[in-house]
C-alpha positions as CSV (number, residue, x, y, z in Angstrom):
1,M,31.0,-43.9,-1.2
2,P,34.2,-46.1,-0.8
3,G,37.5,-44.4,-1.0
4,A,39.6,-44.6,-4.2
5,R,42.3,-47.2,-4.5
6,Y,44.7,-45.0,-6.3
7,R,45.7,-41.4,-6.0
8,I,47.6,-39.6,-8.8
9,D,51.1,-39.0,-7.5
10,S,52.7,-37.2,-10.6
11,L,52.5,-36.9,-14.3
12,T,55.1,-36.7,-17.1
13,I,54.1,-35.3,-20.5
14,E,56.3,-35.2,-23.6
15,G,55.4,-34.5,-27.2
16,F,51.7,-34.4,-26.4
17,K,49.7,-31.6,-28.0
18,A,51.0,-28.3,-26.6
19,F,53.8,-30.0,-24.7
20,G,57.0,-30.4,-26.7
21,V,59.8,-31.1,-24.3
22,Q,59.2,-33.2,-21.2
23,Q,57.2,-31.7,-18.5
24,D,56.7,-33.1,-15.0
25,V,53.6,-32.3,-12.9
26,A,53.6,-33.3,-9.2
27,F,50.3,-33.8,-7.3
28,S,51.4,-33.7,-3.7
29,G,48.1,-32.8,-2.0
30,K,44.6,-34.0,-1.9
31,H,43.4,-31.6,-4.5
32,C,45.0,-29.9,-7.5
33,F,43.9,-26.8,-9.3
34,L,45.2,-25.6,-12.6
35,F,45.3,-21.8,-13.3
36,G,46.7,-19.9,-16.2
37,A,46.0,-17.8,-19.3
38,N,44.3,-19.2,-22.4
39,A,46.4,-21.5,-24.7
40,R,48.9,-22.3,-21.9
41,G,48.1,-26.1,-21.7
42,K,45.6,-26.5,-18.9
43,S,43.3,-28.5,-21.0
44,S,46.2,-30.5,-22.4
45,V,47.2,-31.7,-18.9
46,V,43.7,-33.0,-18.3
47,E,43.5,-34.6,-21.8
48,A,46.9,-36.2,-21.3
49,I,45.6,-38.0,-18.2
50,R,42.6,-39.2,-20.2
51,W,44.7,-40.3,-23.2
52,C,47.1,-42.2,-20.9
53,L,44.2,-44.2,-19.4
54,F,42.0,-44.7,-22.4
55,G,43.8,-43.8,-25.6
56,L,41.8,-42.8,-28.6
57,E,39.2,-45.3,-30.1
58,S,37.4,-43.3,-32.7
59,R,40.4,-41.7,-34.3
60,P,44.2,-42.4,-34.5
61,D,46.4,-41.6,-31.6
62,S,48.6,-39.5,-33.9
63,D,46.1,-36.7,-33.6
64,V,47.5,-35.9,-30.2
65,R,51.1,-35.7,-31.3
66,N,52.9,-32.4,-31.1
67,R,53.5,-31.3,-34.7
68,F,56.9,-29.8,-33.9
69,H,58.2,-33.0,-32.3
70,E,57.1,-35.7,-34.7
71,A,60.6,-37.3,-34.7
72,A,60.4,-37.9,-30.9
73,D,58.0,-40.1,-28.8
74,C,54.6,-38.8,-27.8
75,R,54.5,-40.0,-24.2
76,V,52.4,-39.6,-21.1
77,E,53.4,-41.4,-17.9
78,L,50.9,-41.4,-15.1
79,R,52.2,-42.5,-11.7
80,L,49.5,-43.8,-9.3
81,R,50.1,-44.5,-5.6
82,D,48.3,-47.0,-3.5
83,A,49.0,-48.8,-0.2
84,A,51.5,-51.1,-2.0
85,G,53.5,-48.4,-3.5
86,L,53.9,-46.5,-6.8
87,W,52.3,-47.8,-10.0
88,R,53.5,-46.5,-13.4
89,V,51.0,-46.2,-16.3
90,D,52.9,-45.3,-19.5
91,R,51.4,-44.7,-22.9
92,R,53.8,-44.1,-25.7
93,L,53.2,-43.3,-29.4
94,R,56.4,-43.9,-31.4
95,P,57.3,-41.9,-34.5
96,G,55.5,-43.0,-37.6
97,Q,52.9,-45.1,-35.7
98,L,49.2,-44.5,-35.6
99,R,48.4,-46.5,-32.5
100,S,50.0,-46.0,-29.0
101,D,51.3,-48.7,-26.7
102,L,50.3,-49.0,-23.0
103,T,52.6,-50.4,-20.4
104,I,51.6,-50.7,-16.7
105,R,54.2,-51.7,-14.0
106,N,53.5,-52.5,-10.4
107,P,55.5,-51.2,-7.4
108,D,57.9,-54.1,-7.9
109,G,58.6,-53.0,-11.5
110,K,56.9,-55.9,-13.0
111,E,54.7,-55.3,-16.1
112,V,51.0,-56.2,-15.5
113,A,47.9,-56.3,-17.6
114,Q,45.5,-53.4,-17.6
115,K,42.6,-55.5,-16.3
116,E,44.8,-56.5,-13.3
117,A,45.8,-53.0,-12.4
118,L,42.7,-51.1,-13.4
119,P,39.9,-53.6,-13.6
120,N,37.1,-51.1,-13.3
121,L,38.6,-48.8,-15.8
122,V,38.7,-51.7,-18.3
123,R,35.1,-52.5,-17.8
124,L,33.9,-48.9,-18.1
125,G,35.9,-48.4,-21.3
126,S,36.9,-45.1,-22.9
127,G,33.4,-44.1,-23.9
128,G,31.6,-44.4,-20.5
129,G,34.6,-44.0,-18.2
130,A,35.9,-41.0,-16.4
131,V,34.6,-37.8,-17.8
132,V,36.8,-34.8,-17.8
133,F,35.3,-31.3,-17.3
134,F,37.1,-28.1,-18.2
135,S,36.1,-24.5,-18.5
136,A,34.5,-22.6,-21.4
137,Q,37.9,-21.0,-22.2
138,Q,39.0,-23.8,-24.5
139,A,40.3,-24.2,-28.0
140,A,37.8,-24.2,-30.7
141,R,38.6,-27.7,-31.8
142,A,38.8,-29.2,-28.3
143,R,36.1,-31.6,-27.3
144,A,34.1,-30.2,-24.3
145,Y,32.9,-32.8,-22.0
146,G,31.3,-30.2,-19.8
147,D,30.8,-26.5,-20.1
148,L,31.0,-25.1,-16.6
149,T,30.1,-21.5,-16.3
150,R,29.7,-21.8,-12.5
151,F,33.0,-22.9,-11.1
152,H,31.6,-23.4,-7.6
153,E,29.4,-26.2,-8.7
154,V,32.5,-28.0,-10.1
155,L,34.3,-27.4,-6.9
156,Y,31.4,-28.8,-4.8
157,A,31.2,-31.9,-7.0
158,H,35.0,-32.4,-6.8
159,L,34.8,-32.2,-3.0
160,N,31.9,-34.5,-2.9
161,L,29.7,-31.7,-1.8
162,V,27.0,-31.9,-4.5
163,D,24.3,-30.9,-2.0
164,A,26.2,-27.8,-0.8
165,E,24.3,-25.5,-3.1
166,R,20.9,-26.8,-2.0
167,F,22.0,-26.7,1.6
168,R,23.2,-23.1,1.2
169,S,19.8,-22.2,-0.5
170,D,17.9,-23.9,2.3
171,L,20.0,-22.1,4.9
172,D,19.4,-18.8,3.2
173,D,15.7,-19.4,3.2
174,L,15.8,-20.5,6.9
175,L,17.9,-17.4,7.7
176,E,15.4,-15.2,5.9
177,K,12.6,-16.7,7.9
178,Q,14.5,-16.3,11.1
179,L,15.3,-12.7,10.3
180,E,11.6,-12.1,9.6
181,L,10.7,-13.7,12.9
182,V,13.3,-11.6,14.6
183,R,11.9,-8.5,12.9
184,Q,8.3,-9.3,13.9
185,R,9.4,-10.0,17.5
186,A,11.4,-6.8,17.5
187,E,8.3,-4.9,16.2
188,G,6.2,-6.6,18.9
189,L,8.7,-5.8,21.6
190,Q,8.9,-2.2,20.4
191,S,5.1,-1.9,20.4
192,A,4.9,-3.3,23.9
193,E,7.7,-1.0,25.0
194,D,5.9,2.0,23.5
195,K,2.7,1.0,25.3
196,L,4.6,0.6,28.6
197,R,6.3,3.9,28.2
198,T,2.9,5.6,27.5
199,R,1.4,4.0,30.5
200,L,4.4,4.9,32.6
201,K,4.0,8.6,31.5
202,E,0.4,8.5,32.5
203,V,1.3,7.0,35.9
204,D,4.0,9.6,36.4
205,A,1.5,12.4,35.4
206,H,-1.1,11.0,37.8
207,L,1.6,10.7,40.6
208,D,2.7,14.3,40.0
209,E,-0.9,15.4,40.2
210,I,-1.3,13.5,43.5
211,L,1.9,15.0,44.8
212,R,0.8,18.5,43.8
213,N,-2.6,18.1,45.5
214,P,-2.1,15.4,48.1
215,P,-5.3,14.0,49.7
216,W,-3.7,14.1,53.1
217,Q,-2.8,16.9,55.5
218,P,0.7,18.4,55.2
219,D,1.6,17.1,58.7
220,E,0.1,13.7,58.1
221,P,2.2,11.5,55.8
222,P,0.3,8.7,54.1
223,T,0.6,5.2,55.5
224,R,-0.8,2.0,54.3
225,P,-3.2,1.5,57.2
226,L,-4.4,5.1,56.8
227,S,-4.8,4.7,53.1
228,E,-6.8,1.5,53.5
229,T,-9.0,3.2,56.1
230,R,-9.7,6.1,53.7
231,V,-10.3,3.7,50.8
232,R,-12.8,1.7,52.8
233,A,-14.5,4.9,54.0
234,F,-14.7,6.2,50.4
235,V,-16.2,2.9,49.2
236,A,-18.7,2.9,52.0
237,D,-19.8,6.5,51.3
238,L,-20.1,5.6,47.6
239,A,-22.1,2.5,48.4
240,G,-24.5,4.6,50.5
241,E,-24.9,7.1,47.7
242,F,-25.7,4.3,45.2
243,G,-27.8,2.3,47.5
244,A,-25.4,-0.6,47.4
245,A,-23.9,-2.7,50.2
246,A,-20.2,-2.6,50.9
247,D,-18.7,-5.7,52.5
248,A,-16.3,-4.9,55.3
249,A,-14.3,-8.1,54.5
250,W,-13.3,-6.7,51.1
251,D,-9.7,-5.8,50.7
252,C,-8.8,-2.5,49.1
253,P,-8.4,-3.7,45.5
254,T,-11.7,-5.5,45.6
255,A,-13.5,-2.6,47.2
256,L,-12.1,-0.3,44.5
257,E,-13.2,-2.7,41.8
258,H,-16.8,-2.5,43.2
259,A,-16.5,1.2,43.5
260,E,-15.4,1.4,39.8
261,K,-18.3,-0.8,38.8
262,W,-20.8,1.4,40.6
263,V,-19.3,4.5,39.0
264,R,-19.4,2.9,35.6
265,E,-23.0,1.9,36.1
266,L,-23.9,5.4,37.2
267,S,-22.0,6.8,34.2
268,G,-23.9,4.5,31.9
269,T,-27.2,5.6,33.4
270,R,-26.3,9.3,33.2
271,Q,-25.0,8.7,29.7
272,A,-28.3,7.2,28.7
273,T,-30.1,10.1,30.2
274,L,-27.9,12.5,28.4
275,D,-28.5,10.6,25.2
276,R,-32.2,10.9,25.6
277,S,-32.0,14.5,26.5
278,A,-29.7,15.1,23.5
279,A,-32.3,13.3,21.3
280,S,-35.1,15.5,22.7
281,E,-33.0,18.6,22.2
282,K,-32.2,17.6,18.7
283,S,-35.9,17.1,18.0
284,E,-36.8,20.5,19.5
285,H,-34.0,22.0,17.5
286,T,-35.4,20.5,14.3
287,R,-38.9,21.8,15.1
288,L,-37.5,25.3,15.9
289,S,-35.5,25.2,12.7
290,V,-38.6,24.5,10.7
291,Q,-40.5,27.3,12.4
292,L,-37.6,29.6,11.9
293,A,-37.6,28.8,8.2
294,V,-41.4,29.5,8.0
295,I,-40.9,32.9,9.8
296,R,-38.0,33.7,7.5
297,R,-40.2,33.0,4.5
298,A,-43.0,35.2,6.0
299,N,-40.6,38.0,6.6
300,E,-39.4,37.8,3.0
301,R,-43.1,37.9,1.8
302,E,-43.8,40.9,4.1
303,A,-40.7,42.7,2.7
304,E,-42.0,42.0,-0.8
305,E,-45.5,43.3,0.1
306,H,-44.1,46.4,1.8
307,A,-42.0,47.1,-1.3
308,R,-45.1,46.7,-3.5
309,A,-47.1,49.0,-1.2
310,L,-44.4,51.7,-1.4
311,E,-44.5,51.4,-5.2
312,L,-48.3,51.8,-5.2
313,D,-48.0,54.8,-2.9
314,H,-45.5,56.3,-5.2
315,N,-47.7,55.8,-8.2
316,L,-50.7,57.3,-6.2
317,V,-48.7,60.4,-5.4
318,E,-47.8,60.8,-9.0
319,L,-51.4,60.4,-10.0
320,C,-52.6,62.9,-7.4
321,E,-49.9,65.4,-8.4
322,G,-48.7,65.9,-4.8
323,A,-52.1,66.7,-3.3
324,G,-52.9,65.8,0.3
325,P,-56.0,64.0,1.6
326,E,-57.9,67.3,2.1
327,G,-57.3,68.4,-1.4
328,L,-58.3,65.0,-2.8
329,E,-61.5,65.1,-0.7
330,A,-62.3,68.6,-2.1
331,R,-61.6,67.5,-5.6
332,W,-63.8,64.4,-5.0
333,K,-66.6,66.6,-3.7
334,A,-66.3,69.0,-6.7
335,A,-66.2,66.2,-9.1
336,S,-69.2,64.6,-7.5
337,A,-71.1,67.9,-7.6
338,R,-70.2,68.4,-11.2
339,L,-71.1,64.8,-12.1
340,D,-74.5,65.3,-10.3
341,Q,-75.1,68.5,-12.2
342,E,-74.1,66.9,-15.5
343,G,-76.2,63.9,-14.7
344,R,-79.3,66.1,-14.0
345,S,-78.6,68.1,-17.1
346,A,-78.3,64.8,-19.1
347,L,-81.5,63.6,-17.6
348,A,-83.2,66.9,-18.4
349,R,-81.9,66.9,-22.0
350,K,-83.0,63.3,-22.4
351,A,-86.4,64.2,-21.2
352,V,-86.7,67.6,-23.0
353,T,-85.1,66.6,-26.3
354,P,-88.2,64.7,-27.6
355,L,-90.4,67.7,-26.6
356,L,-88.3,70.3,-28.3
357,G,-88.3,70.9,-32.0
358,P,-88.9,73.6,-34.7
359,H,-92.6,72.8,-34.8
360,A,-93.3,73.1,-31.0
361,R,-95.8,75.7,-30.0
362,E,-95.7,75.6,-26.3
363,C,-93.1,75.1,-23.5
364,P,-93.0,71.5,-22.3
365,I,-92.4,72.7,-18.7
366,C,-94.6,75.6,-18.1
367,G,-97.1,75.2,-21.0
368,L,-96.8,78.8,-22.2
369,P,-97.0,79.4,-25.9
370,C,-93.7,79.7,-27.7
371,D,-92.0,79.6,-31.0
372,G,-90.4,76.2,-31.3
373,A,-87.9,77.3,-33.8
374,E,-86.6,80.1,-31.5
375,L,-86.5,77.8,-28.5
376,W,-84.5,75.2,-30.4
377,V,-81.9,77.8,-31.5
378,F,-81.7,79.0,-27.8
379,V,-81.2,75.5,-26.4
380,K,-78.5,74.7,-28.9
381,S,-76.6,78.0,-28.2
382,C,-76.6,77.1,-24.5
383,G,-74.9,73.8,-25.2
384,W,-77.7,71.7,-23.8
385,L,-78.0,69.6,-26.9
């Protein structure tokens, strides 16, 4: 934007609001900041500049007069400096008047019209002209043109740095992204370093193992030609064992790569064989487990039958009253004989009973004459009937 034509050089205030006696304020630098406690006239300084330029349109100028100095002039003189020199803008409210008078003098001391000295200010007018901002710490009746709770924004605007906050936010976001990238790269570097350290430890351990058990004779230090010869011999032997062909034109790294490939293929073949063997063993283990379970159940049933047999044997001993096999056999024979005798007696009784009676006159067996009544009494006394 184009530079300003005028710059405030100094300010004189007398009888205006909080200012009773004359006060001079010099603006010697590019910027001016007002600091002070509440009710010490900071807002009055800013309003004095505005009143000097525009006056009051909506209300009488007497509203800005200091009540303790009504007999003196209420005056604000604003001195503006440009390339030609010092311009004086003087607004004065005399005692007893309601409207103020404005006088503008050029650097030569000649009075000029406002539209000549401040043409843009005249066109803007007091309603849409320069807007004064001041902080939230203001008098209750003072008109607030802007309530600034974030002073840095006012400062940015005053220094024509309205985009500073956005730039700062963008820079913060960019810084966060850069820090995240740095963190990710640091993590990647740390991971790579850890892997290299692990690999270095493995190589050191392998080297220590080689040095503890060197593949060369104590009086034969390893040399590159000797190592290459042994590598070629090893690869040739390995090729013969695998039934492969080793090219004599291979260098040592290439020969070792082929050797590693052969070993890997053999390892894969053996691994497949081991896998099949493991599957077979697993199947056999399953079968044996099933048979073992069957045997275990049979043993359990055998134990149950044995316990039942012992119980039956115990019951049999109790029934036999402790007699052995010979005694049981003798008892069986005696019982059989008794049963045979009782059976024959029962058959005889069954056969004789119909023939005997008190009226029988002869024996049913021998046919001799007998008294049936006496024979009946005899038979009953013997217990046959």
